[in-house]
C-alpha positions in Angstrom: 90.9 94.2 152.3 87.9 92.5 150.7 86.1 94.2 147.9 82.6 95.6 148.5 79.8 94.5 146.2 76.2 95.8 145.8 73.7 93.4 144.4 70.8 95.0 142.3 68.4 92.1 141.6 64.7 91.9 142.0 64.5 88.1 142.2 65.0 87.1 145.9 66.3 83.6 145.2 68.9 84.8 142.7 69.9 87.7 144.9 70.3 85.4 147.9 72.4 82.8 146.0 74.6 85.6 144.8 75.1 86.8 148.4 76.1 83.4 149.6 78.5 82.8 146.7 80.2 86.2 147.1 80.6 85.9 150.9 82.1 82.5 150.5 84.5 83.9 147.9 85.6 86.6 150.3 83.6 89.5 149.0 81.8 91.9 151.3 78.1 92.4 150.2 77.0 95.9 151.2 73.3 95.3 150.4 70.6 94.0 148.0 68.4 96.4 146.0 65.3 95.5 143.9 65.0 98.8 142.1 67.1 101.7 141.0 65.7 103.9 143.8 66.8 101.4 146.5 70.2 101.1 144.8 70.6 104.9 144.8 70.1 104.9 148.6 72.6 102.1 149.2 75.1 103.7 146.9 74.9 106.9 149.1 75.5 104.9 152.3 78.2 102.5 151.1 80.1 103.3 147.9 80.8 99.8 146.6 83.8 98.7 144.5 81.6 96.6 142.2 77.9 96.3 141.4 76.1 93.2 140.1 73.2 94.6 138.1 70.1 93.0 136.7 68.7 94.7 133.6 65.0 94.3 134.3 64.2 95.7 137.8 61.1 96.9 139.7 60.0 100.4 139.0 60.2 102.6 136.0 63.9 102.6 135.6 66.0 99.7 134.3 69.4 98.5 135.2 70.7 100.3 132.1 69.6 103.6 133.6 71.5 102.8 136.8 74.5 101.7 134.8 74.8 105.2 133.3 75.0 106.7 136.8 77.6 104.1 137.9 79.7 104.9 134.8 79.5 108.6 135.6 80.6 107.9 139.2 83.4 105.6 138.0 82.0 102.4 139.7 82.6 99.1 138.0 79.5 97.1 137.2 78.6 93.7 135.7 75.2 93.0 134.1 73.2 89.9 135.1 70.3 89.1 132.9 68.1 86.2 131.8 67.6 87.9 128.4 70.9 88.0 126.5 69.4 88.8 123.2 71.3 90.8 120.7 69.2 94.0 121.1 69.7 93.9 124.9 73.4 93.3 124.4 73.6 96.2 122.0 71.8 98.6 124.4 73.8 97.4 127.3 77.0 97.9 125.3 76.3 101.7 125.1 77.0 101.9 128.8 80.4 100.2 128.4 79.9 97.6 131.1 82.8 95.6 132.7 81.1 92.2 132.2 77.9 90.4 131.3 76.5 87.3 132.9 73.5 85.3 131.6 71.1 83.5 134.0 71.4 80.7 134.9 75.1 81.1 135.7 77.8 78.9 137.1 79.6 80.0 140.3 82.9 79.8 138.4 81.6 82.0 135.6 80.4 84.6 138.2 83.8 84.8 140.0 85.8 84.9 136.7 83.6 87.7 135.4 84.1 89.7 138.6 87.9 89.2 138.4 87.8 90.4 134.8 85.7 93.4 135.7 88.0 94.4 138.5 91.1 93.9 136.3 89.5 96.1 133.5 88.5 98.8 136.0 91.8 99.1 137.8 93.7 98.8 134.5 91.7 101.6 132.9 92.0 103.8 136.0 95.8 103.4 136.2 96.2 103.9 132.5 94.0 107.0 132.6 95.9 108.5 135.5 99.3 107.9 133.8 98.1 109.4 130.6 96.6 112.5 132.3 99.8 113.0 134.3 101.8 112.9 131.1 99.5 115.3 129.4 99.8 117.8 132.3 103.6 117.6 131.9 103.3 118.3 128.1 101.0 121.3 128.7 103.4 122.7 131.3 106.3 122.4 128.9 104.4 124.1 126.2 103.5 126.9 128.6 107.1 127.6 129.4 108.1 127.9 125.7 108.7 131.4 124.2 106.9 130.7 120.9 103.8 132.7 119.8 100.1 131.7 120.5 99.4 129.9 117.2 102.5 127.7 117.6 101.6 126.9 121.2 98.0 126.1 120.2 99.3 123.7 117.5 101.4 121.8 120.2 98.4 121.8 122.5 96.3 120.3 119.7 98.7 117.5 119.1 99.0 116.7 122.8 95.3 116.7 123.5 94.0 115.1 120.3 93.8 111.5 121.7 92.0 112.7 124.8 89.4 115.1 123.3 88.7 114.2 119.6 88.3 117.2 117.3 88.3 118.1 113.6 88.9 121.8 114.4 90.3 123.4 117.5 90.3 127.2 118.1 91.3 129.4 120.9 91.1 133.1 121.6 90.6 135.9 124.2 87.2 137.0 125.4 85.4 139.4 125.1 85.8 139.4 121.4 87.2 142.5 119.5 84.8 143.3 116.7 87.5 145.1 114.8 89.8 142.1 114.6 89.3 138.4 115.2 92.2 137.3 117.3 91.3 133.6 117.5 93.8 131.1 116.2 92.6 127.7 115.0 93.8 124.5 113.4 91.7 122.2 111.0 92.8 118.6 111.2 93.6 117.3 107.7 95.6 114.1 108.6 96.7 112.0 111.5 99.4 114.6 112.5 98.6 117.3 109.9 96.9 120.5 110.7 95.9 123.5 108.6 96.1 126.9 110.3 92.9 129.0 110.4 93.1 132.7 111.4 91.1 135.7 110.5 92.5 136.0 107.0 92.1 132.2 106.3 88.5 132.3 107.7 87.5 135.2 105.4 89.0 133.4 102.4 87.1 130.1 103.2 83.8 131.8 104.0 84.0 134.5 101.4 83.2 137.1 104.0 84.4 140.7 103.9 86.0 142.4 106.9 82.9 144.4 107.8 80.6 141.3 107.5 82.9 139.4 109.9 82.8 142.3 112.3 79.0 142.1 112.4 79.2 138.3 113.0 81.7 138.8 115.8 79.3 141.3 117.4 76.4 138.8 117.2 78.5 136.0 118.8 77.7 134.8 122.3 80.4 134.5 125.0 80.0 131.4 127.2 80.6 132.0 130.9 80.8 128.3 131.6 82.0 125.1 130.0 79.4 123.6 127.7 78.7 120.9 125.1 76.5 121.7 122.1 75.0 119.7 119.3 74.3 121.0 115.8 73.2 124.4 117.1 75.1 127.5 118.0 75.8 128.3 121.6 73.0 130.8 121.9 69.4 130.3 120.9 68.4 133.8 121.9 69.0 135.2 118.4 68.6 134.1 114.8 71.6 136.2 113.7 74.7 134.4 112.4 77.3 133.9 115.0 81.0 132.9 114.9 80.1 129.4 116.1 77.5 129.0 113.3 80.0 130.1 110.7 82.5 127.4 111.9 79.8 124.7 112.0 78.5 125.4 108.5 81.6 126.1 106.5 83.7 123.2 108.0 80.7 120.8 108.0 80.8 120.3 111.8 78.0 118.9 113.9 79.0 119.4 117.6 81.4 121.4 119.7 82.7 121.9 123.2 83.7 125.2 124.8 85.9 125.6 127.8 86.6 129.1 129.2 89.7 129.8 131.3 89.5 133.0 133.4 92.5 135.3 133.4 91.3 138.1 135.6 90.6 141.8 134.8 87.4 140.7 133.1 89.3 138.6 130.5 89.3 134.9 129.7 90.6 132.6 127.1 88.2 130.2 125.4 89.1 126.8 123.9 86.7 125.4 121.3 86.7 121.8 120.1 84.6 121.1 117.0 83.8 117.7 115.5 82.1 116.3 112.4 80.4 113.7 114.6 77.2 114.6 116.4 76.9 114.3 120.2 80.6 113.2 120.5 81.4 115.4 123.5 80.3 114.5 127.0 80.7 115.6 130.6 83.8 113.4 130.8 85.6 115.7 128.4 84.6 118.7 130.5 85.8 116.8 133.6 89.2 116.2 132.0 89.5 119.9 131.0 88.5 120.8 134.6 91.4 118.6 135.9 93.7 120.4 133.4 92.4 123.9 134.3 95.4 124.9 136.3 97.7 124.0 133.4 95.5 125.8 130.9 95.3 128.9 133.0 99.1 129.0 133.3 99.4 128.5 129.5 96.9 131.3 128.8 98.6 133.7 131.2 102.0 133.1 129.6 100.7 133.4 126.0 100.3 136.8 124.3 97.5 136.6 121.7 98.2 138.8 118.7 98.1 138.8 114.9 98.4 135.5 113.1 100.6 136.4 110.2 103.6 134.8 111.8 101.9 131.4 112.2 103.9 128.4 111.2 103.0 126.9 107.8 101.3 123.5 108.1 101.2 120.6 105.5 98.6 121.0 102.8 96.1 118.3 101.9 97.0 115.5 99.5 97.4 116.9 96.0 95.5 115.2 93.1 98.6 115.7 90.8 101.1 113.8 92.9 101.4 112.1 96.3 104.6 113.2 98.1 106.3 110.3 100.0 106.0 112.2 103.3 102.2 112.1 103.2 101.9 108.5 102.0 101.3 107.3 105.5 100.9 108.8 109.0 103.8 108.9 111.4 103.7 105.6 113.3 101.1 104.1 111.0 102.9 102.6 108.0 100.9 102.5 104.8 97.7 103.7 106.4 96.3 106.4 104.1 93.5 108.8 104.5 92.3 111.8 106.5 88.6 111.0 107.1 87.6 111.8 110.6 86.3 108.2 111.3 89.7 106.8 110.3 91.6 109.4 112.3 89.5 108.7 115.4 90.4 105.0 115.1 94.1 105.9 114.7 93.9 108.2 117.7 92.7 105.3 119.9 95.5 103.1 118.5 98.1 105.6 119.3 96.6 106.1 122.8 96.7 102.4 123.7 99.9 101.5 122.0 102.3 102.3 124.9 100.6 99.8 127.2 100.2 96.0 127.3 96.4 96.3 127.3 94.6 93.8 125.0 93.1 95.4 121.9 90.2 94.2 119.9 90.1 95.5 116.3 86.6 95.4 114.8 85.5 96.1 111.2 84.7 94.4 107.9 87.2 92.4 105.9 89.6 94.5 104.0 89.5 97.6 106.3 93.1 97.4 107.3 93.0 95.7 110.7 96.3 93.9 110.3 98.1 97.1 109.4 96.7 98.8 112.5 97.8 95.9 114.7 101.3 96.2 113.2 101.3 99.9 114.0 100.2 99.3 117.6 103.2 97.0 118.0 105.5 99.4 116.3 104.5 102.3 118.6 104.8 100.2 121.7 107.8 99.5 124.0 107.6 95.9 122.5 108.6 97.2 119.1 112.0 95.4 119.2 110.3 92.1 120.0 108.6 89.8 117.5 105.2 90.5 115.8 103.5 87.2 115.1 100.4 87.0 112.9 97.9 84.1 113.1 94.8 83.8 111.0 92.5 81.7 113.1 90.2 81.1 110.1 93.0 79.6 107.9 94.2 76.9 110.3 92.3 73.6 110.5 90.6 73.0 113.9 92.7 69.9 114.4 95.9 71.8 114.1 95.2 75.2 115.7 96.0 74.2 119.3 99.5 72.9 118.3 99.9 76.0 116.1 99.2 78.4 119.0 100.7 76.6 121.9 103.3 74.2 120.5 103.6 70.4 120.9 105.9 67.9 122.5 107.7 65.2 120.4 105.3 62.3 119.9 102.2 64.3 121.1 100.3 63.1 118.0 101.0 61.3 114.7 103.5 63.3 112.7 104.9 65.2 115.8 108.5 64.0 115.1 110.1 66.8 117.2 109.2 69.3 119.8 107.9 72.5 118.3 107.2 76.0 119.8 103.8 77.5 119.2 103.0 81.1 118.0 102.6 82.3 121.6 106.0 81.3 122.6 107.5 82.7 119.4 105.9 86.0 120.3 107.4 86.1 123.8 108.5 89.7 124.5 106.5 91.0 121.6 102.9 91.0 120.2 100.7 88.3 118.8 98.0 89.3 116.4 95.1 86.8 116.3 93.1 87.7 113.2 89.5 86.4 112.8 89.3 85.5 116.5 85.6 84.9 116.0 86.5 81.7 114.1 88.3 80.2 117.1 86.7 76.9 118.3 85.0 77.0 121.7 87.5 74.4 123.1 90.4 76.7 122.2 88.6 79.7 123.5 88.9 78.2 127.0 92.7 77.8 126.6 93.1 81.3 125.2 91.3 82.6 128.3 93.9 80.8 130.5 96.7 82.5 128.6 95.1 85.9 129.2 94.5 85.2 132.9 97.6 83.2 133.9 100.1 84.4 131.2 101.1 80.8 130.6 100.7 78.1 127.9 100.9 74.4 127.9 102.3 72.3 125.0 100.1 69.7 123.4 101.2 66.5 125.1 103.0 68.6 127.7 102.6 68.4 131.5 104.1 71.6 132.8 103.1 75.2 132.0 105.4 77.7 130.2 105.2 81.4 131.1 104.9 83.9 128.3 105.1 87.7 128.1 102.9 88.5 125.2 100.6 91.4 124.3 97.5 90.1 122.5 95.8 92.1 119.7 92.8 90.4 118.1 90.6 91.2 115.2 87.3 90.0 113.7 84.7 91.0 111.2 82.0 89.2 113.1 79.5 90.8 115.6 80.9 89.2 118.7 77.8 90.2 120.8 75.7 88.2 118.5 78.1 85.3 118.6 77.9 85.4 122.4 74.1 85.5 122.3 74.1 82.5 119.9 76.5 80.5 122.1 79.4 80.5 119.6 81.7 82.7 121.7 82.5 82.7 125.4 81.3 85.7 127.3 84.2 85.7 129.7 86.7 85.6 126.8 84.8 88.4 125.0 85.1 90.8 127.9 88.7 89.8 128.5 89.6 90.6 124.8 87.3 93.7 124.6 89.3 95.8 127.1 90.1 98.3 124.4 88.0 98.0 121.2 88.8 100.0 118.1 86.4 100.0 115.1 87.8 100.6 111.6 85.3 102.2 109.3 84.4 100.6 105.9 85.5 102.4 102.8 82.0 103.3 101.9 81.9 105.5 105.0 85.1 107.3 104.3 84.8 107.9 100.5 86.8 111.1 100.8 89.8 108.9 101.1 89.2 107.0 97.9 91.2 109.5 95.7 94.3 109.4 98.0 94.1 105.6 98.2 93.7 105.2 94.5 96.6 107.4 93.7 98.8 105.5 96.2 97.9 102.1 94.7 98.2 103.4 91.1 101.8 104.7 91.8 102.7 101.5 93.7 101.7 99.2 90.8 103.1 101.4 88.1 106.4 101.3 89.8 106.1 97.5 90.3 105.3 96.9 86.6 107.7 99.5 85.4 105.0 101.6 83.7 104.7 105.4 83.6 101.8 106.9 85.6 99.7 109.4 83.7 97.0 109.8 86.3 93.5 108.3 86.8 90.8 109.2 84.2 88.0 111.4 85.6 85.4 108.8 84.5 87.2 106.1 86.4 87.4 108.2 89.5 83.7 109.0 89.3 82.9 105.3 89.2 85.2 104.6 92.2 83.4 107.2 94.2 80.0 105.9 93.2 80.7 102.3 94.1 79.9 100.9 97.6 83.1 98.7 98.0 81.9 95.6 99.8 85.5 94.3 99.8 86.8 97.7 101.2 90.4 98.8 100.7 91.5 95.3 99.6 89.0 95.4 96.7 90.1 98.9 95.7 93.7 97.7 95.6 92.8 94.8 93.4 90.8 97.1 91.0 93.8 99.5 90.7 96.2 96.6 90.1 94.0 95.3 87.3 93.8 98.7 85.8 97.6 99.2 85.8 98.2 95.7 84.3 95.8 96.4 81.4 97.0 100.0 80.9 99.1 100.7 77.8 101.4 103.1 79.7 100.5 106.0 77.4 97.3 107.2 78.9 95.4 107.8 82.1 94.2 104.7 83.9 90.7 103.3 83.0 88.7 100.7 84.8 89.6 97.2 83.8 86.1 95.8 84.6 82.7 97.2 85.4 82.2 97.6 89.1 78.5 97.2 88.7 78.9 93.5 88.0 79.7 92.9 91.6 77.2 95.5 92.7 74.3 93.6 91.0 75.2 90.6 93.1 74.4 92.4 96.3 71.3 94.3 95.0 70.6 97.2 97.3 72.7 95.8 100.2 75.5 98.1 101.4 77.6 95.5 103.0 78.5 91.8 102.7 76.4 90.0 105.3 78.1 86.5 105.3 81.5 85.0 104.8 80.2 82.9 102.0 78.9 86.0 100.2 82.3 87.6 100.5 83.9 84.4 99.1 81.5 84.4 96.2 82.4 88.0 95.3 86.1 87.3 95.7 85.9 84.2 93.4 84.0 86.1 90.7 86.3 89.1 90.9 89.4 86.9 90.8 87.9 84.9 87.9 87.1 88.0 85.9 90.6 89.4 86.6 92.4 86.2 85.4 90.2 85.9 82.4 91.0 89.5 81.3 94.7 88.8 81.6 94.4 85.5 79.6 92.5 87.3 77.0 95.3 89.8 76.7 98.0 87.1 76.4 95.8 84.9 74.2 96.0 82.1 76.6 99.8 82.2 77.1 100.7 81.3 80.7 104.5 80.9 80.8 107.3 82.9 79.5 107.9 86.6 78.9 104.7 88.6 78.9 102.8 85.5 79.8 99.8 85.7 82.1 101.8 84.4 85.1 104.4 87.1 84.7 101.7 89.8 84.3 100.0 88.5 87.4 103.3 88.2 89.3 102.6 84.6 90.4 104.1 81.2 89.5 102.7 79.5 86.4 101.8 76.4 88.6 99.9 78.7 91.0 98.0 80.3 88.1 97.1 76.9 86.6 95.9 75.8 90.0 93.7 78.9 90.3 92.3 78.3 86.8 91.3 74.8 87.7 89.5 75.9 90.8 87.7 78.7 89.0 86.9 76.5 86.0 88.8 78.6 83.5 90.0 76.7 80.4 93.1 77.8 78.6 91.9 76.6 75.3 89.1 79.2 75.4 91.8 81.9 74.9 94.5 80.1 72.9 94.6 80.4 69.2 94.9 77.2 67.2 98.4 75.9 67.2 99.7 78.3 69.8 101.5 76.8 72.8 102.0 78.2 76.2 
């Protein structure tokens, strides 16, 4: 059965061309609208499978306004615009479109974009249905357990976290009992770590006495319907402190969602989801809970809410005195350290998409841990026993990258003395990670698109395609929307890769993780260099917190390595260099804007590091306690680096001393 398409375009010539192309391609055009109002009427008459949507339309409303309605109704749409500037792309991106075409367009580009849009739409629907079905089974299993309410809530929290993000989840019976708060709650302190919060814990955290809490409970509003709230308590009818306001203020939360489940006899159980991010909850979250309502009702009916003294003990936050091995990394996310809500939100998405073969695009600045997340996605997937192949697209010369990715036949070019498999074929049955995908030449982007569409490759110098079963995870520090607008990245490839984007936050936006990361790296390097660890000096930790980290986690790791190398093993770690040296290079900027800027910083940091080691060894490069040994690299490698960085050994060597 042919797919139905609605065209929303106010230019008659363009709209008519679209209609002719689509009909010839086998699509059924349900109508042409020139405004949002006309589109609404046609949507009511014939619900289309896809909508081609111009951004600028007749009337007061734009195509972006209509796109929000289409997204709410779960109808796939593709933008068509003559104005593909970065601001328009950024605004359009907020509606999560299924594709974007720029006028004038080629017929082939139109049809490919529609194919991609339909693929993404059906893939996301099927994935969503499977995930929700599994969640319902989990809730049913929890409901049938004989454990108490706090334990059940903990299991509900773990099951629902990737569907409805939260930093604090609470649940309790309504109406409230002013004499005793029966709500149970869990504060998220790690990827799979939760801290129990009951009446006793809440009084300890807030400093409230029993009678004060009773007054607050009496002032609290009981929602009769599901609702989403920003940084305000549920009721605006009173200025008195409510239970919701206490939660928001003391846990530094900015928004919450409440979902009541009726039990009968005038009783109900209310589920609260709180977040440190403003405006994170939407009608989609309420819709999901609505579809889970039967499960939640059954769970509530089978659960007896009573005192919380018997609650299970949950892992505590990372200690400043030591880092136990079990909290070094999150389950399934090897060596990924931290509990900031932005990091946890990214890991939630990674865990959610891992079981499927969906393409994943990892976004974020250099040094934020994209490769580690890619490795974790592979490890959590059914492909975990298959290969994980890494390719840095920026590190391979343009003349060699095609052969590197797709392989070559013997004699395909000068130096091809034998047939060689490419990275895609080596990754068959597993995952290929294409780092810095934004650096891929345009000619190779076309061939990568074919791999995504046809699941086949062709050797350089070959004549027959080779089928491959590979999951593709890509990463870039570049703004791909800007690259598309500038003509440096193919639009069709962008939307094919951008099926499931995950953005990793820079270190400056998750500074609460600096201490845990610093302690981890300090322990790691002390063990590697066989030095005792006496902690990190308070002055050093203050500077680490104050710095803006343009090189992110990678730069922090380098700083800790330098500090351990230069530490005498008898005292707490001190900074090996002044972080402000790099800061001054960037003036008031909070991020590195160009690749060259990052390279300049890296060169200066590396030069300063090597210089400090040579000064310590008095220019000695080889042998025991030589600079090469301290740096854990080959002497020839060190000499090569010194030549590139214009470091002269004689500036550090005493007269007559040989290396």
